[in-house]
C-alpha positions in Angstrom: 33.4 -5.5 9.9 33.1 -2.2 8.0 32.3 -0.1 11.0 35.4 2.1 10.7 35.6 2.5 6.9 34.0 5.9 6.9 36.9 7.3 9.0 39.1 6.9 5.9 40.1 10.0 4.1 38.0 10.8 1.0 38.2 13.3 -1.8 36.9 16.8 -1.0 33.4 16.2 -2.2 30.4 17.9 -0.6 27.9 15.6 1.1 24.6 15.6 -0.7 21.9 17.3 1.4 18.2 16.3 1.4 16.3 17.0 -1.7 12.5 17.4 -2.3 12.7 17.8 -6.0 11.4 15.1 -8.3 14.2 13.0 -9.7 14.3 11.3 -13.0 13.7 7.6 -12.8 15.7 6.4 -9.8 19.1 7.7 -11.1 19.1 11.5 -11.2 21.3 13.9 -9.5 19.7 15.9 -6.7 18.6 19.5 -7.6 20.3 21.2 -4.7 23.2 23.2 -6.0 25.6 21.8 -3.4 24.8 18.1 -4.2 27.3 16.4 -6.5 27.8 13.1 -8.1 31.5 12.3 -8.6 33.9 9.7 -10.1 37.4 9.5 -8.7 40.2 7.3 -10.0 43.6 6.9 -8.4 46.6 5.8 -10.5 50.2 5.0 -10.0 52.3 6.5 -12.8 55.9 7.2 -13.7 56.2 11.0 -13.4 59.4 12.9 -13.0 61.3 9.6 -12.6 59.3 8.4 -9.6 56.1 6.4 -9.1 53.6 8.9 -8.0 49.9 8.8 -7.1 47.7 10.6 -9.7 44.2 11.3 -8.6 41.5 12.3 -11.1 38.1 13.5 -10.1 35.0 14.4 -12.2 32.3 16.3 -10.3 28.9 17.3 -11.6 26.0 19.2 -10.0 23.1 21.1 -11.5 25.2 24.2 -12.2 28.8 22.9 -12.2 30.8 20.3 -14.1 34.5 20.0 -13.5 37.5 17.8 -13.8 40.5 17.9 -11.4 43.8 16.1 -11.7 46.3 16.0 -8.8 49.9 14.7 -9.0 51.4 14.0 -5.6 54.5 15.7 -4.5 56.4 13.4 -2.1 58.7 16.2 -0.9 55.7 18.3 0.2 52.5 16.4 0.8 50.7 19.6 1.7 51.5 21.2 -1.7 50.5 18.7 -4.4 50.3 19.8 -8.0 46.7 20.3 -9.1 45.0 21.2 -12.4 41.3 22.0 -12.4 39.2 22.3 -15.6 35.7 23.7 -15.7 33.6 21.9 -18.4 31.0 24.3 -19.6 28.7 23.4 -22.5 28.6 27.0 -23.6 32.3 27.6 -23.4 33.5 25.5 -26.4 37.0 27.0 -26.5 37.7 25.8 -23.0 37.1 22.2 -23.8 40.6 21.8 -25.4 43.7 23.0 -23.7 47.1 22.6 -22.2 48.4 23.4 -18.7 52.0 23.0 -17.3 52.8 22.1 -13.8 56.1 21.9 -11.9 56.7 18.6 -10.1 59.9 18.4 -8.1 61.4 21.0 -10.3 60.5 19.2 -13.5 57.9 20.3 -16.1 54.7 18.2 -16.5 52.3 19.0 -19.2 48.5 18.2 -19.1 46.7 18.1 -22.5 42.9 17.6 -22.8 40.2 17.6 -25.5 36.6 17.4 -24.4 35.1 19.1 -27.6 33.4 15.9 -28.8 33.0 14.2 -25.4 29.9 12.2 -24.8 28.3 11.9 -21.3 25.7 9.6 -19.8 24.4 9.7 -16.3 28.0 9.7 -14.9 30.0 12.9 -14.5 32.8 11.1 -16.3 32.7 11.0 -20.1 31.9 7.7 -21.7 33.7 8.3 -25.1 35.3 10.7 -27.5 37.8 12.5 -25.3 41.4 12.3 -23.9 43.5 13.7 -21.0 47.2 13.1 -21.4 50.0 13.7 -18.9 53.5 14.3 -20.4 56.6 14.0 -18.3 60.3 13.6 -19.3 59.4 13.5 -23.1 56.9 10.6 -22.5 53.2 10.3 -22.2 52.9 8.9 -18.7 49.1 8.5 -18.5 46.2 8.8 -20.9 42.6 8.9 -19.9 39.8 8.4 -22.4 39.4 6.5 -25.7 41.4 8.8 -28.0 44.9 7.7 -27.2 46.1 8.0 -30.8 44.8 11.6 -31.0 46.6 12.5 -27.8 49.9 11.0 -29.0 49.6 13.0 -32.3 48.9 16.2 -30.4 51.7 15.8 -27.8 54.2 14.5 -30.3 55.6 12.3 -27.5 56.2 8.6 -27.3 54.2 6.5 -24.8 55.9 5.6 -21.5 57.5 2.2 -21.4 56.1 1.9 -17.8 52.4 1.4 -17.9 50.4 3.2 -15.3 48.3 1.2 -12.8 44.8 1.9 -11.7 44.8 1.5 -7.9 41.3 2.4 -7.0 38.1 3.9 -8.4 35.5 5.6 -6.2 32.0 6.8 -7.2 29.5 8.9 -5.4 26.1 8.3 -6.9 22.7 9.9 -5.9 19.4 8.0 -6.4 16.3 6.6 -4.9 16.1 2.8 -5.5 18.6 2.2 -8.3 22.3 3.1 -8.3 24.0 2.3 -11.6 27.8 2.5 -12.4 30.5 0.8 -14.4 33.9 -0.5 -13.2 36.6 -3.0 -14.2 36.5 -6.1 -12.0 39.4 -8.0 -13.4 42.4 -7.8 -15.7 40.4 -7.4 -18.8 39.8 -3.9 -20.3 36.0 -4.3 -20.3 34.0 -2.4 -17.7 31.2 -4.2 -16.1 27.7 -2.7 -15.5 27.0 -2.6 -11.8 23.5 -1.9 -10.4 22.5 -1.7 -6.8 18.7 -2.0 -6.2 16.9 -1.7 -2.9 13.3 -2.3 -1.7 12.9 -0.5 1.7 9.2 0.4 1.4 8.3 -2.6 3.7 10.0 -1.8 7.0 9.5 -5.3 8.2 11.1 -7.0 5.2 13.8 -4.7 3.5 15.7 -6.3 0.6 18.7 -5.4 -1.6 20.1 -6.8 -4.9 23.6 -6.4 -6.4 23.5 -6.9 -10.2 26.5 -7.3 -12.4 26.0 -7.2 -16.2 22.3 -7.6 -15.9 22.6 -10.7 -13.7 21.7 -10.8 -10.0 25.0 -11.6 -8.2 23.7 -11.2 -4.6 20.2 -10.9 -3.1 20.2 -9.8 0.6 17.0 -10.3 2.4 16.1 -9.1 5.9 18.5 -6.2 5.8 17.7 -5.4 9.5 20.0 -8.3 10.3 22.3 -8.2 7.3 22.8 -4.5 6.7 26.6 -5.2 6.9 28.4 -8.2 5.3 30.3 -9.7 2.4 30.0 -12.4 -0.2 32.2 -13.8 -3.0 30.9 -14.0 -6.5 32.4 -15.0 -9.8 32.6 -12.6 -12.7 34.0 -14.0 -16.0 35.8 -16.7 -14.0 37.3 -14.1 -11.6 36.4 -14.2 -8.0 35.2 -10.9 -6.7 34.6 -10.0 -3.0 31.7 -7.7 -2.5 31.4 -5.9 0.9 28.4 -3.8 1.8 27.3 -1.5 4.7 23.8 0.0 4.4 23.2 0.8 8.0 22.4 4.4 7.3 19.8 3.5 4.7 17.8 1.9 7.5 18.6 3.9 10.5 19.6 7.4 9.4 16.7 9.8 9.6 18.5 12.9 8.4 16.9 12.7 5.0 20.1 11.8 3.0 22.1 8.6 3.7 24.5 6.5 1.9 25.3 2.8 1.5 28.9 1.7 1.1 29.9 -1.0 -1.4 33.4 -2.3 -2.0 34.3 -4.7 -4.9 37.7 -6.4 -4.7 38.7 -8.7 -7.6 41.1 -11.6 -6.9 41.4 -14.5 -4.5 39.7 -13.9 -1.2 41.5 -13.5 2.1 40.4 -15.5 5.1 41.1 -12.7 7.6 38.5 -9.9 7.9 41.1 -7.9 9.7 43.3 -8.1 6.6 40.3 -6.8 4.6 39.8 -3.9 6.9 43.4 -2.8 6.4 43.3 -3.4 2.7 40.0 -1.6 2.2 41.2 1.5 4.1 44.3 1.6 1.9 42.2 1.3 -1.2 39.9 4.1 -0.1 42.8 6.3 0.8 44.8 5.4 -2.3 47.8 4.8 -0.1 49.0 1.2 -0.2 52.3 0.6 -1.9 52.0 3.5 -4.3 53.1 5.9 -1.5 56.6 4.5 -1.4 57.5 6.8 -4.3 60.1 4.3 -5.5 62.1 4.8 -8.6 60.4 3.0 -11.5 63.6 1.2 -12.1 63.3 -0.5 -8.7 61.2 -3.7 -8.5 58.0 -3.5 -6.4 54.7 -5.3 -6.2 51.6 -3.9 -7.8 48.9 -2.8 -5.3 45.6 -4.6 -5.4 42.7 -2.8 -7.1 39.3 -2.2 -5.5 36.2 -0.3 -6.6 34.3 1.7 -3.9 30.7 2.9 -4.5 28.9 5.3 -2.3 25.1 5.1 -3.0 23.5 8.2 -1.6 19.8 7.6 -1.1 17.7 10.7 -1.5 13.9 10.9 -0.7 
């Protein structure tokens, strides 16, 4: 069912090559300079009086750590407005700043403060930071947990139209464990997601999908079930989980990835409907590409979380 998902357009993130270096316990980034873990979020926000797709990407490798934010320009899709910030531990003065972009002839300001940001295994900070986008005298989007600080600094009011998170995509490198966090419902809480595999026995490979420390799915005999889907309940919310780990079993190139898609909400009976919806989610297209005026009524696109689990030996 997920055969063609990899044809969907993805962020410009280098494919992790094979690594022979020892990794930290199951969840370390590969040591090749070109290998990167990344976290991408796609929002729909009111910027310059239109709903626009805003893509944020955190990338981290052994020698580089950066944050990129892109605001789509519907009048010229080949010339989107982009701001890239290099996050260097030794360059303290670069961790707080302001950059102005021009979107459809209107000024858009991007404020950030990473001076006290705390990081874990993810390239995205876990606390004590903010990124704020200001358009038309309003704060259209705030990332991070320091919203009050961002409002004080920008001296602008919050937008009356809340931004919508359309999709989150993570690229994670590991051996047997792949850990991440994502929202799987309407609540603000992020759930801990852990993918675990046991492929040492070629005759009986297994995989587990754990959510908040509890095993949601156990897939045995992966040779027959390397691609499939199940529905689980997380805090009374149904969540569809789709997986495709064909490359884990049959790719001998030295680096391969498994694909996992989490879609909260009532399930659809048609797999064809999912194929279309999943591609839209991965592309970040869906309804947000209409670029409607925020004053016009429109449906809110369905959220999904996409996890690429890169297995390195």
